[in-house]
MITI-680977 format. One record per residue (C-alpha): residue number from 1; residue in one letter; chain; x, y, z. Coordinates in steps of 0.5 Angstrom, whole numbers, padded with zeros to 4 digits. Each point is the difference from the previous one (the first is absolute). Last residue first. Example, Ala and Ser with C-alpha at 12.3 -4.5 7.8 and 13.67 -1.06 7.14 Angstrom:
% residues 2
n_res_chain_x_y_z
2_s_A_0027_-0002_0014
1_a_A_-0002_-0007_0002
//
This chain:
% residues 559
n_res_chain_x_y_z
559_x_A_0069_-0094_0057
558_x_A_-0004_0006_0001
557_x_A_-0007_-0002_-0002
556_x_A_-0002_-0001_0008
555_x_A_-0006_0004_0000
554_x_A_0003_0004_0006
553_x_A_0006_0001_-0004
552_x_A_-0004_0003_-0006
551_x_A_-0004_0005_0005
550_x_A_0007_0002_0003
549_x_A_0003_0001_-0007
548_x_A_-0006_0004_-0002
547_x_A_0000_0004_0006
546_x_A_0008_0002_-0001
545_x_A_-0001_0002_-0008
544_x_A_-0007_0004_0001
543_x_A_0004_0007_0000
542_x_A_0007_-0001_-0003
541_x_A_0003_-0007_-0002
540_x_A_0005_-0002_0004
539_x_A_-0004_-0005_0003
538_x_A_-0001_-0004_-0006
537_x_A_0008_0000_-0002
536_x_A_0001_-0003_0007
535_x_A_-0006_-0005_-0001
534_x_A_0002_-0003_-0006
533_x_A_-0002_0001_-0007
532_x_A_0002_-0005_-0006
531_x_A_0000_-0005_0006
530_x_A_-0005_-0005_-0004
529_x_A_-0005_0001_0006
528_x_A_0001_0007_0000
527_x_A_-0001_0002_-0007
526_x_A_-0005_-0006_0000
525_x_A_-0005_0004_0004
524_x_A_0001_0007_-0002
523_x_A_-0001_-0003_-0008
522_x_A_-0006_-0004_0002
521_x_A_-0003_0007_0003
520_x_A_0002_0004_-0006
519_x_A_-0003_-0005_-0005
518_x_A_-0007_-0001_0004
517_x_A_-0001_0008_0001
516_x_A_0002_0001_-0008
515_x_A_-0005_-0005_-0002
514_x_A_-0005_0003_0005
513_x_A_0001_0007_-0004
512_x_A_0000_-0003_-0007
511_x_A_-0006_-0004_0001
510_x_A_-0004_0006_0003
509_x_A_0002_0004_-0005
508_x_A_-0002_-0005_-0006
507_x_A_-0007_0000_0004
506_x_A_0000_0007_0000
505_x_A_0002_0000_-0008
504_x_A_-0005_-0004_-0002
503_x_A_-0004_-0006_0003
502_x_A_-0005_-0001_0006
501_x_A_-0005_-0005_-0001
500_x_A_0001_-0003_0007
499_x_A_0002_-0007_-0003
498_x_A_0005_0005_-0004
497_x_A_0002_0003_0007
496_x_A_0002_-0006_0003
495_x_A_0004_-0003_-0006
494_x_A_0004_0006_-0001
493_x_A_0002_0000_0008
492_x_A_0002_-0007_-0001
491_x_A_0004_0001_-0006
490_x_A_0003_0007_0003
489_x_A_0002_-0004_0006
488_x_A_0003_-0007_-0003
487_x_A_0004_0005_-0005
486_x_A_0003_0004_0005
485_x_A_0001_-0006_0005
484_x_A_0003_-0004_-0006
483_x_A_0004_0006_-0003
482_x_A_0003_0001_0007
481_x_A_0002_-0007_0002
480_x_A_0003_-0001_-0007
479_x_A_0004_0006_0001
478_x_A_0003_-0002_0007
477_x_A_0002_-0006_-0003
476_x_A_0004_0003_-0005
475_x_A_0003_0005_0005
474_x_A_0003_-0006_0003
473_x_A_0003_-0003_-0006
472_x_A_0002_0006_-0003
471_x_A_0004_0006_0004
470_x_A_0001_-0004_0007
469_x_A_0001_-0007_-0003
468_x_A_0004_0003_-0006
467_x_A_0006_0003_0005
466_x_A_0002_0007_-0002
465_x_A_0007_0002_0001
464_x_A_0002_0007_0001
463_x_A_0007_0003_0000
462_x_A_-0003_0007_0000
461_x_A_0003_0002_-0007
460_x_A_-0001_-0007_-0003
459_x_A_-0007_-0001_0002
458_x_A_-0002_0007_-0002
457_x_A_0003_-0002_-0007
456_x_A_-0004_-0006_-0001
455_x_A_-0006_0003_0003
454_x_A_0000_0006_-0005
453_x_A_0001_-0005_-0006
452_x_A_-0006_-0004_0003
451_x_A_-0005_0006_0001
450_x_A_0001_0003_-0007
449_x_A_-0001_-0007_-0003
448_x_A_-0006_-0001_0004
447_x_A_-0003_0006_-0002
446_x_A_0001_-0001_-0007
445_x_A_-0002_-0007_0000
444_x_A_-0007_0002_0003
443_x_A_-0001_0006_-0005
442_x_A_0001_-0005_-0006
441_x_A_-0005_-0004_0003
440_x_A_-0005_0006_0001
439_x_A_0002_0002_-0008
438_x_A_-0002_-0007_-0002
437_x_A_-0006_0000_0004
436_x_A_-0002_0007_-0004
435_x_A_0000_-0004_-0007
434_x_A_0002_-0007_0000
433_x_A_0004_-0001_-0007
432_x_A_0001_0008_-0002
431_x_A_0002_0001_0007
430_x_A_0005_-0005_0001
429_x_A_0006_0002_-0004
428_x_A_0000_0007_0000
427_x_A_-0002_0000_0007
426_x_A_0005_-0004_0002
425_x_A_0005_0004_-0003
424_x_A_-0002_0006_0003
423_x_A_-0001_-0003_0007
422_x_A_0007_-0002_-0001
421_x_A_0003_0007_-0001
420_x_A_-0004_0002_0006
419_x_A_0003_-0005_0004
418_x_A_0007_0002_-0003
417_x_A_-0001_0007_0002
416_x_A_-0003_-0002_0007
415_x_A_0007_-0004_0001
414_x_A_0004_0006_-0003
413_x_A_-0003_0005_0006
412_x_A_0001_-0005_0005
411_x_A_0007_0000_-0002
410_x_A_0001_0007_0001
409_x_A_-0001_0002_0007
408_x_A_0004_-0006_0003
407_x_A_0002_0004_0007
406_x_A_-0003_-0005_0005
405_x_A_-0006_0004_0001
404_x_A_-0001_0000_-0007
403_x_A_0001_-0007_-0001
402_x_A_-0005_-0001_0006
401_x_A_-0005_0005_-0004
400_x_A_0001_-0004_-0006
399_x_A_-0002_-0007_0004
398_x_A_-0006_0004_0003
397_x_A_-0003_0001_-0007
396_x_A_0002_-0006_-0004
395_x_A_-0003_-0004_0006
394_x_A_-0006_0004_-0001
393_x_A_-0001_-0001_-0007
392_x_A_0002_-0007_-0001
391_x_A_-0005_-0002_0005
390_x_A_-0005_0005_-0003
389_x_A_0001_-0002_-0007
388_x_A_-0004_-0006_0002
387_x_A_-0007_0003_0000
386_x_A_0001_0002_-0007
385_x_A_-0001_-0007_-0002
384_x_A_-0006_-0001_0003
383_x_A_-0003_0007_-0002
382_x_A_0001_-0003_-0007
381_x_A_-0004_-0005_0001
380_x_A_-0005_0004_0003
379_x_A_0000_0004_-0006
378_x_A_-0008_0002_-0001
377_x_A_-0003_-0003_0007
376_x_A_-0005_0006_0000
375_x_A_-0002_0006_0004
374_x_A_0007_0003_0001
373_x_A_0001_0000_0008
372_x_A_-0004_-0006_0002
371_x_A_0000_-0003_-0006
370_x_A_0008_0000_0000
369_x_A_0000_-0002_0007
368_x_A_-0005_-0006_-0001
367_x_A_0004_-0003_-0006
366_x_A_0008_0002_0002
365_x_A_-0001_-0004_0008
364_x_A_0005_-0005_-0001
363_x_A_0005_0004_-0004
362_x_A_-0001_0006_0005
361_x_A_0001_-0005_0006
360_x_A_0006_-0003_-0003
359_x_A_0003_0006_-0003
358_x_A_-0001_0004_0007
357_x_A_0003_-0006_0004
356_x_A_0006_0000_-0005
355_x_A_0001_0007_0001
354_x_A_0000_0001_0007
353_x_A_0004_-0006_0001
352_x_A_0006_0002_-0004
351_x_A_-0001_0007_0003
350_x_A_0001_-0003_0007
349_x_A_0006_-0005_-0002
348_x_A_0003_0006_-0003
347_x_A_0000_0004_0006
346_x_A_0002_-0005_0005
345_x_A_0006_-0002_-0005
344_x_A_0003_0007_-0001
343_x_A_-0001_0002_0007
342_x_A_0003_-0005_0003
341_x_A_0006_0000_-0005
340_x_A_0001_0007_0001
339_x_A_0000_-0001_0008
338_x_A_0005_-0005_-0001
337_x_A_0005_0004_-0004
336_x_A_0000_0006_0005
335_x_A_0005_0004_-0003
334_x_A_-0003_0006_0003
333_x_A_-0001_0004_-0007
332_x_A_-0003_-0007_-0002
331_x_A_-0005_0000_0005
330_x_A_-0002_0008_-0001
329_x_A_-0001_-0001_-0007
328_x_A_-0004_-0006_0001
327_x_A_-0005_0003_0004
326_x_A_0000_0007_-0005
325_x_A_-0001_-0005_-0006
324_x_A_-0005_-0005_0004
323_x_A_-0006_0005_0002
322_x_A_-0001_0003_-0008
321_x_A_-0002_-0007_-0001
320_x_A_-0006_0000_0004
319_x_A_-0004_0005_-0005
318_x_A_0003_-0004_-0006
317_x_A_-0003_-0007_0003
316_x_A_-0007_0003_0002
315_x_A_0000_0003_-0008
314_x_A_0002_-0007_-0002
313_x_A_-0006_-0003_0004
312_x_A_-0005_0005_-0002
311_x_A_0003_0000_-0007
310_x_A_-0002_-0007_-0001
309_x_A_-0008_0002_0000
308_x_A_0002_0006_-0004
307_x_A_0002_-0004_-0006
306_x_A_-0005_-0005_0000
305_x_A_-0005_0004_-0004
304_x_A_0005_0003_-0004
303_x_A_0000_-0007_-0005
302_x_A_-0008_0002_-0001
301_x_A_0002_0007_-0002
300_x_A_0005_-0003_-0005
299_x_A_-0005_-0004_-0003
298_x_A_-0005_0005_-0001
297_x_A_0005_0005_-0003
296_x_A_0002_-0006_-0005
295_x_A_-0007_-0001_-0002
294_x_A_0000_0007_-0002
293_x_A_0006_0000_-0004
292_x_A_-0001_-0006_-0004
291_x_A_-0001_-0007_0002
290_x_A_0007_-0004_-0001
289_x_A_0004_0005_-0002
288_x_A_-0003_0005_0005
287_x_A_0003_-0005_0006
286_x_A_0007_0001_-0002
285_x_A_-0001_0008_-0001
284_x_A_-0003_0001_0006
283_x_A_0005_-0005_0004
282_x_A_0006_0003_-0002
281_x_A_0001_0007_0002
280_x_A_-0004_0000_0006
279_x_A_0002_-0007_0002
278_x_A_0007_0002_0000
277_x_A_-0002_0006_0005
276_x_A_-0002_-0005_0005
275_x_A_0007_-0004_0000
274_x_A_0003_0007_0000
273_x_A_-0003_0002_0006
272_x_A_0006_-0004_0004
271_x_A_0005_0004_-0004
270_x_A_-0002_0007_0002
269_x_A_0002_-0002_0007
268_x_A_0006_-0003_-0002
267_x_A_0002_0006_-0004
266_x_A_-0002_0004_0006
265_x_A_0005_-0004_0004
264_x_A_0005_0001_-0004
263_x_A_-0001_0007_0000
262_x_A_0000_0000_0008
261_x_A_0007_-0003_0001
260_x_A_0004_0005_-0005
259_x_A_-0005_0005_0002
258_x_A_0002_0001_0007
257_x_A_0007_-0001_-0001
256_x_A_0000_0006_-0006
255_x_A_-0004_0004_0005
254_x_A_0006_-0001_0005
253_x_A_0005_0001_-0005
252_x_A_-0003_0006_-0003
251_x_A_0000_0005_0006
250_x_A_-0006_0002_0003
249_x_A_0003_0002_0007
248_x_A_-0004_0000_0006
247_x_A_0004_0001_0006
246_x_A_0000_-0006_0005
245_x_A_-0001_0000_0007
244_x_A_0006_0001_0005
243_x_A_0004_-0007_0002
242_x_A_-0001_-0002_0007
241_x_A_0001_0004_0006
240_x_A_-0006_-0002_0004
239_x_A_0002_-0007_0000
238_x_A_0006_0002_0004
237_x_A_0007_-0002_-0003
236_x_A_0003_0007_-0001
235_x_A_-0002_0002_0008
234_x_A_-0003_0007_0002
233_x_A_-0003_-0001_0007
232_x_A_-0008_-0001_-0001
231_x_A_-0005_0006_0000
230_x_A_0001_0002_-0007
229_x_A_0000_-0007_-0002
228_x_A_-0007_-0001_0003
227_x_A_-0003_0006_-0003
226_x_A_0003_-0002_-0007
225_x_A_-0003_-0007_0001
224_x_A_-0007_0003_0002
223_x_A_0001_0005_-0006
222_x_A_0002_-0006_-0005
221_x_A_-0007_-0004_0003
220_x_A_-0004_0006_-0002
219_x_A_0003_0001_-0007
218_x_A_-0001_-0007_-0001
217_x_A_-0008_0000_0002
216_x_A_-0001_0007_-0004
215_x_A_0003_-0003_-0006
214_x_A_-0004_-0006_0000
213_x_A_-0006_0004_0001
212_x_A_0001_0004_-0006
211_x_A_0002_-0006_-0004
210_x_A_-0007_-0003_0002
209_x_A_-0003_0006_-0002
208_x_A_0004_0000_-0007
207_x_A_-0003_-0007_-0001
206_x_A_-0007_0002_0001
205_x_A_0001_0006_-0005
204_x_A_0003_-0005_-0005
203_x_A_-0006_-0005_0000
202_x_A_-0005_0006_-0001
201_x_A_0004_0003_-0005
200_x_A_0001_-0007_-0004
199_x_A_-0008_-0002_0001
198_x_A_-0001_0007_-0003
197_x_A_0005_-0001_-0006
196_x_A_-0003_-0007_-0001
195_x_A_-0007_0003_0000
194_x_A_0001_0004_-0006
193_x_A_-0001_-0007_-0004
192_x_A_-0007_0001_0001
191_x_A_0000_0007_-0002
190_x_A_0003_-0002_-0007
189_x_A_-0005_-0006_0000
188_x_A_-0005_0005_0000
187_x_A_0003_0005_-0005
186_x_A_0001_-0006_-0005
185_x_A_-0007_-0003_0001
184_x_A_-0004_0007_-0002
183_x_A_-0002_0005_0006
182_x_A_-0008_0001_0001
181_x_A_0001_0004_0006
180_x_A_-0003_-0005_0005
179_x_A_0005_-0005_-0003
178_x_A_0006_0005_0001
177_x_A_-0002_0001_0008
176_x_A_-0002_-0007_0001
175_x_A_0007_-0003_-0003
174_x_A_0004_0005_0003
173_x_A_-0003_-0002_0007
172_x_A_0001_-0007_-0001
171_x_A_0007_0001_-0002
170_x_A_0002_0005_0005
169_x_A_-0003_-0005_0005
168_x_A_0004_-0006_-0003
167_x_A_0006_0003_0000
166_x_A_-0001_0003_0007
165_x_A_-0001_-0007_0003
164_x_A_0006_-0003_-0004
163_x_A_0005_0005_0003
162_x_A_-0003_0000_0007
161_x_A_0000_-0008_0000
160_x_A_0007_0000_-0002
159_x_A_0002_0006_0004
158_x_A_-0002_-0004_0006
157_x_A_0004_-0006_-0001
156_x_A_0006_0003_-0002
155_x_A_0000_0005_0006
154_x_A_-0001_-0007_0004
153_x_A_0005_-0004_-0003
152_x_A_0006_0002_0005
151_x_A_0006_-0004_-0001
150_x_A_0004_0006_0000
149_x_A_0002_-0002_-0008
148_x_A_-0008_0000_-0001
147_x_A_0000_0007_0003
146_x_A_0005_0002_-0005
145_x_A_-0003_-0003_-0006
144_x_A_-0007_0003_0001
143_x_A_0003_0006_0000
142_x_A_0003_-0001_-0007
141_x_A_-0007_-0003_-0002
140_x_A_-0003_0007_0001
139_x_A_0005_0004_-0004
138_x_A_-0001_-0005_-0006
137_x_A_-0008_0001_0001
136_x_A_0000_0008_-0001
135_x_A_0002_0002_-0007
134_x_A_-0002_-0007_-0003
133_x_A_-0007_0001_0002
132_x_A_-0001_0006_-0004
131_x_A_0002_-0004_-0006
130_x_A_-0007_-0003_0001
129_x_A_-0004_0006_-0003
128_x_A_0005_0000_-0006
127_x_A_-0001_-0007_-0002
126_x_A_-0008_0000_0001
125_x_A_0000_0006_-0005
124_x_A_0004_-0004_-0005
123_x_A_-0004_-0006_0001
122_x_A_-0005_0001_-0006
121_x_A_0005_0000_-0005
120_x_A_0000_-0007_0000
119_x_A_0006_-0004_-0003
118_x_A_0004_-0002_0006
117_x_A_0006_0003_-0004
116_x_A_-0004_0006_-0002
115_x_A_-0002_0001_0007
114_x_A_0007_0000_0002
113_x_A_0002_0006_-0005
112_x_A_-0007_0004_0002
111_x_A_0002_-0001_0007
110_x_A_0007_0003_-0001
109_x_A_0000_0007_0003
108_x_A_-0004_-0003_0006
107_x_A_0004_-0006_0001
106_x_A_0007_0004_-0001
105_x_A_-0002_0004_0005
104_x_A_-0002_-0005_0005
103_x_A_0006_-0004_-0001
102_x_A_0004_0006_0001
101_x_A_-0004_0002_0007
100_x_A_0001_-0008_0002
99_x_A_0008_0000_-0001
98_x_A_0000_0007_0004
97_x_A_-0004_-0003_0005
96_x_A_0004_-0007_0000
95_x_A_0007_0004_0000
94_x_A_-0002_0005_0006
93_x_A_-0004_-0005_0004
92_x_A_0006_-0005_-0001
91_x_A_0005_0005_0003
90_x_A_-0005_0002_0006
89_x_A_0000_-0007_0002
88_x_A_0007_-0002_0000
87_x_A_0001_0006_0004
86_x_A_-0005_-0003_0005
85_x_A_0004_-0006_0000
84_x_A_0007_0003_0001
83_x_A_-0003_0004_0007
82_x_A_-0002_-0007_0002
81_x_A_0008_-0002_0001
80_x_A_0000_-0006_0005
79_x_A_0002_-0005_-0005
78_x_A_-0006_-0004_0000
77_x_A_-0004_0006_-0001
76_x_A_0004_0002_-0006
75_x_A_-0001_-0007_-0003
74_x_A_-0007_0000_0000
73_x_A_0000_0007_-0003
72_x_A_0004_-0003_-0005
71_x_A_-0005_-0005_-0002
70_x_A_-0006_0004_0001
69_x_A_0002_0006_-0004
68_x_A_0002_-0005_-0006
67_x_A_-0007_-0003_0000
66_x_A_-0003_0006_0000
65_x_A_0005_0003_-0006
64_x_A_-0002_-0006_-0005
63_x_A_0000_0006_-0005
62_x_A_-0006_0003_0003
61_x_A_-0002_0003_-0007
60_x_A_0001_-0007_-0004
59_x_A_-0005_-0003_0005
58_x_A_-0005_0006_-0001
57_x_A_0001_-0001_-0007
56_x_A_-0003_-0007_0000
55_x_A_-0006_0002_0005
54_x_A_-0002_0005_-0005
53_x_A_0001_-0005_-0006
52_x_A_-0005_-0004_0004
51_x_A_-0005_0005_0001
50_x_A_0000_0003_-0007
49_x_A_-0004_-0006_-0003
48_x_A_-0004_-0002_0005
47_x_A_-0002_0007_0001
46_x_A_-0002_0000_-0008
45_x_A_-0004_-0006_0000
44_x_A_-0004_0002_0007
43_x_A_-0002_0006_-0003
42_x_A_-0002_-0003_-0006
41_x_A_-0004_-0005_0003
40_x_A_-0004_0004_0005
39_x_A_0002_0006_0004
38_x_A_-0005_-0001_0006
37_x_A_0000_-0007_0000
36_x_A_0007_-0002_-0002
35_x_A_0003_0005_0005
34_x_A_-0005_-0002_0005
33_x_A_0002_-0007_0000
32_x_A_0008_0001_-0002
31_x_A_0001_0003_0007
30_x_A_-0002_-0006_0004
29_x_A_0007_-0003_-0003
28_x_A_0004_0006_0003
27_x_A_-0003_0000_0007
26_x_A_0000_-0008_0000
25_x_A_0008_0001_-0002
24_x_A_0001_0006_0006
23_x_A_-0004_-0005_0005
22_x_A_0005_-0006_-0002
21_x_A_0006_0004_0000
20_x_A_-0001_0004_0007
19_x_A_-0001_-0007_0003
18_x_A_0006_-0003_-0003
17_x_A_0004_0006_0002
16_x_A_-0002_0000_0007
15_x_A_0001_-0007_0001
14_x_A_0006_0000_-0004
13_x_A_0003_0005_0005
12_x_A_-0002_-0003_0006
11_x_A_0004_-0006_-0003
10_x_A_0006_0004_-0001
9_x_A_0000_0004_0006
8_x_A_0000_-0007_0004
7_x_A_0006_-0002_-0004
6_x_A_0003_0006_0001
5_x_A_-0001_0000_0008
4_x_A_0002_-0007_0000
3_x_A_0007_0002_-0004
2_x_A_0001_0005_0005
1_x_A_-0001_-0005_0006
//
């Protein structure tokens, strides 16, 4: 019964986090439109230079402690010591808060030095305003880790939406205010970056409200137990006379234990984006050698068209991956090897199919998607190559989370570092010959290497055996059907619209949406017919899962 309840909560949490992540990503994507329209290209350039640095610094400030908190809280709950979980949270919040403050002060004071490394003094003010977010976001993340360890994903989901909404609201308000006052590009960009602090404060307030309600519920439950214990006869073996609550102690050994787990996780988190950072530090120089600096930046911009599209998929994988760390830690703590294997196998298969479907769909629909979003078809071949990074990226992310749940926290970081090294080497080899397409090919190879190394170690750690028919042959048939349906629907829609005299971005958008719909439909049908998704798994999905399973059963699609 407990295993069933945990599995149900895991699926419910997956649904909540995926919905919140998609909404948050949409808000974050749409905010770029008013940023460029109101601020102009100069402001947009400064913002895009500083924000990735801010994201990197936030990751460092968190020290991987949210994942550590999630793991240890899940273990303490499984061991029947919830008081220890609260102690873990307070220790992590103290350490991450102090790290965030120190890093914020260092960023503020060292902004001119960082600007020197970037090569532009225009980013100093933006760096200093972005530093304010470092003081609050790490503490908020620690609270998120606590509730994730309890398999309660609602606080994380709500805080994500409030954080992103507040960030965009503050950014737009300051954009309007500073633009109306005639501020220069540096000041407007600095105001836009202040939105990160505003979002962090809003997210932290949400988490503190959830924490307050959680503590009140625990206090009420303890009061009821205490009253029942006083009314019952004194019995040392009574459940009402359990161990006393844990007293908070910030001894060095426990903090070192948190950091010993968290820091490698943080390094692994940093290692993943290194693949993208390799492009920043290699591609402009390599492209400039062939066509000059101005043309190099144009080509680098075209290369970046496909990156956000793939990130929509990997972002979803990242959001869902946090579910599996506490779940596997709990299963391992109980010594339930079969449950560990089942969760690893099922999650790997889901993410593998998700990545493959996204890759195939984007590769087939690259031209209409490119025109719909960017106005022309430049770089569509490069987008096709970048699409296949979705498969390796999603598997790499989930396999890293599964390894962390099993206690392997250093290996994923080393694997991502190896992938970044491969990306750098292939960029140096391929970009001078093939331009941005060469960089996309290098990205596919790098993501594939990280995923392969992670899965290889996971199979050894969990005792998994992956049959080629389940992971290669049947998915290949699934992808062939998906790609054919998407291509046919998109081509047919384009032919009809062309005959009606409609073209341009609206027509491309219609082709893209119809192609996606057809691909998703065929994917669902073939996944069932090829037994890549059975009825029992479908019924476990929250919301429409049972209804969808009954509908498919009535249609006779289940074997």
